[in-house]
N, C-alpha and C positions, 0 to 999 in steps of 0.2 A: 749475616743474617740481619744484624741490628742496622747495618747501612741502609736498609730499605724502608726504616721507619722515619716518618715526619714527625717530629716533637712539636706539637701545637699545644696552646694552653686550654682551649675548650673543647676540643674534639679529640676524644681518645682513641688509641689504638688505630692510628692511621698509617697505612702501609701499602707498599708494593707487593703485590703477589704474583708478580711475573719473574721472568729471569731464570726459571727453573729449567732443567733440561727435560725435554719431553720426548715422546717415541719418535717423531719425525723432525725434530729441531728443537729450538729453545724458545720458550715463552718470551715475548717481547717484554722490555722493561718501560715503565712510564705510560702503559696503555690499561693495567689492571690495577685498580686501587680498592681498598677495603677499609672500614673503619667503624666506630660507633656513631651514634647520632650527632647531629650538629646543633642542637638547639642552645647550647652554652658557647657556640663558636665567638671568638673575639674579631674585631675587624681585622687583626693581622693575621688570624686563622682563614678568614674568608678570603683575604688577599692572595694567601699562600695557596689555597685550594683553587682559586681562580686562575692562577698561573699554570695549572696543570692542563687547561683546556678540555675540561670534562664535557662530553657531548650527551652521556647518559648517566643517570643516576637510577639505581634499582633500590628501592626501600622494602626491606623485608619486614618491617614493623606492621603491626596491626592498625586498625582505625583508631581506636581509643589512645595508642601510644602517639599517633600523628597528632591526634587533638590536643593531648596533654602537653606535649613538647614539640612543636613543629620546628622543623629544621631551618635554621637560617641560611640565606644564600646571599652571595656577592650580587651587587645590583647590576653587574655585566653578565651574570649567569644566564645563558640561553640554552641550556640543555634541556633534555627531555627527562622528566621524573616518572619512573613506573612502579606500579605497586598493584597487587591485588586486593579488591575491598574485602574487608572483613577482618577477623581476628587470626593472626598467624601462629599465635601460641595456642595452648589448650584453653585459655580463657582471655581476658582483657589484659593480662601481664605477661611481660617477657619471661622467657623460661627460667633465667636465674630468679626473677622475682616469684614466679609461681612455684619453683621449688623450695622457697622459703617457708611456705605454710607448714607451720608445727614443728619447725626445726629449731633446735638448740645448740647441737654440736656439729663438729665438722664431719664426723663419720655419718651422721644423719643427713648432712648436706650433700655429701657425695653420693649416697645412696639414692636420694631425691633426683639429683642431676643424672645420674646413670639411667634411672627410670624414664625421665623426660626425653632423653636422647633416643631410647628405644621406639618412642613414639613419634619422634620429630618428622622422619622421612615421609609419614603417611598422614600428616595434618593438611586437610583439604585446601585451605587458604594459603598456606606456606607453599604446597605444591604449585598452586597457581602462581605465586610470586616468583619461585625458582624458574618455573617453566618461562616467565617473561625474561628473566635473567639470561637463560640460554638463548632464547629468540634474540634477545638484543645483541649480545655478543657475536651471534652468528650472521647478523643482518645489518648492524649499525657501524659507522665508521666512528673513529676518534676514540679517546681514552674514556672509561667508564669507571664509575664508583659503584661498590656494592656496600650496603651498611644495613644494620638493624638497631637495637637500642645500645647494647654494649659493644656490638662487632666481634662477639666471640662464638655464639652458639648457632643460631640460623644462619649467619655469615659464614662461620666456620665449617659448617656442614656443605653449603653450597659451593664454597671455594674448593673443599675436598673432592666434591663430585667432579668439579672442572677439571681438576689437575688429574685425577684418576682416568677421566675419559680421554684425556690427551696424553696419557702414558708417563706422566711425572713419576719418579720413582718413590715408593712408599715412604722411604726415610725423608725425603723432601715434602711429601705430602704432610706427615706428622710434624715435622720441624716447622713448617708454616703454621700449622694449626696452633702448637704450643707456644709459638712466639708471643701470643697474647700476653703470657704471663710475665714478660719482661719489656714489652714495646712501650715506648714513649715512657710515662709516669704511671706505673701500675698502682702506687700507693695512692696517688692523687684520684686515680680512676676508681679504686676500691672506697675509698673514703666518701667519693661523690655519691655513692650508691647506698653506702651503710645507713645513713639518716632515714631514707625512705623505706629502707627494708625493716629496719627496727620500728620505724612509725607503723608500718603495717602489719607487722607480726608480733611486735612486744619487744622490750629492751632486754629481755633474757637471753637473747641470741648471742652467742659468744663471738668474739672476734675471730676466732678460727673459722667458725661457721661462715661468717660474711666473706672471708677471704676465699674459702671454698666455693661459694656460690658466685663470686665474681672472678674465678679463675677458671682455667681448662685443665683437663686431664686426659691423657692418652685413652684411658678407659672409656671416656664419654664417646668419642669418635669411633673407637672399636666396637662399642655397644650399638651405634647407629649403623654401622657397617654389617655387623652381624644380623641385625633386624632385617636389613635390606637382603642380605643372602639368604635368610630364612624363607623368604617369600619368592626370591628371583635367583636364577642360576648365576647371575653375573651382574656387576654395576651397570654394565651397558644394557642389559636387559631390563633392569629397573628405570634406567633414564629413558630408554625408548618407549617402554608400557607406560609409565607414570608421567614423565616430563615431555614426551614428544621428541626426544633427542636420539632420531634414527642415525643410520649410517651417513646419510647425506648431511645431516645437520652437523655431525661430528667433523665431517671433512671441511663444512664451511668454517667451524670453528678453529679447526686447524690452519687452514688458509689464512684466516684474519689475524690469528693471535700468535703463531709461531714464526720466527725469524730465520 
C-alpha cells in the first residue's frame, strides 16, 4: 500500500488510488491521484507533480479555502481545474477545522468528526464538486488529481464512492481510506495544522485531539455510508439520484478507468 505514496515536502497525503481489483477489471495505475492542498508546494514538488501529466484537477475545497491558500502549479501545467463555487464544508472551514470548535479532548474530536461525516454526503456545494469529479472521470482523458485541504475527509468520501461504484472490495476501499494515517509524513502534516487549529479554537486543545482531527477512522467513513443508506437503498441509487452517476456513466467510468 505504501508504495503508492509520493513523499513530497510541501504537499501532504499525495498518492495513487488506482491499482485495486474492481468488478470488471483492475483500476489503472498512474491515472488516479489524490492529495491535500498544494499551497505549500516546493519547486521540487511541482516538478514531480508535473511529471504525472495531469489533465484534470478537481478541487473539493470551498471558495474561502482557495482564497486563503491558493494552490501552486508548475509553469508548464496546462490542465483543467474544476470546482463548484461556494463552501463545500458546513462553513468556510475544512471538516477537520470545523470539528475543532469547542473541542479539547480526543474523544470529543472523534465524536465531532463522526457527526460531520453523517452530514457530508448531503452538503449541496460538495455534491456539486463531487458531481464534477465523476463527470470529469467519465469524459476526460489523461490522469486526474482529486484534492481538498488535507486530502482525507471530502477527498476520502469521494474516492470511496468511486471505488464502491466500480466494485472495489470493501477491504480495499477502507484500506485506501485509512492510508491517510501513514501516508508520507503524517507527523509533519499534523504539525502543519496544529498551529492554525489552536489559533482558531484556543491553546487548550490536547495534542491527542489535534491528532484525532487530522487523522481518519473507519468509523467516520462507515458513518457517512450509513447516512447514505438510511436515505437510499444502495450507493448506486444515491450516486444516480444525487450525483447524476447513472448506469451509462458507471459504464463510462469503467471503460476509462479499468485495465
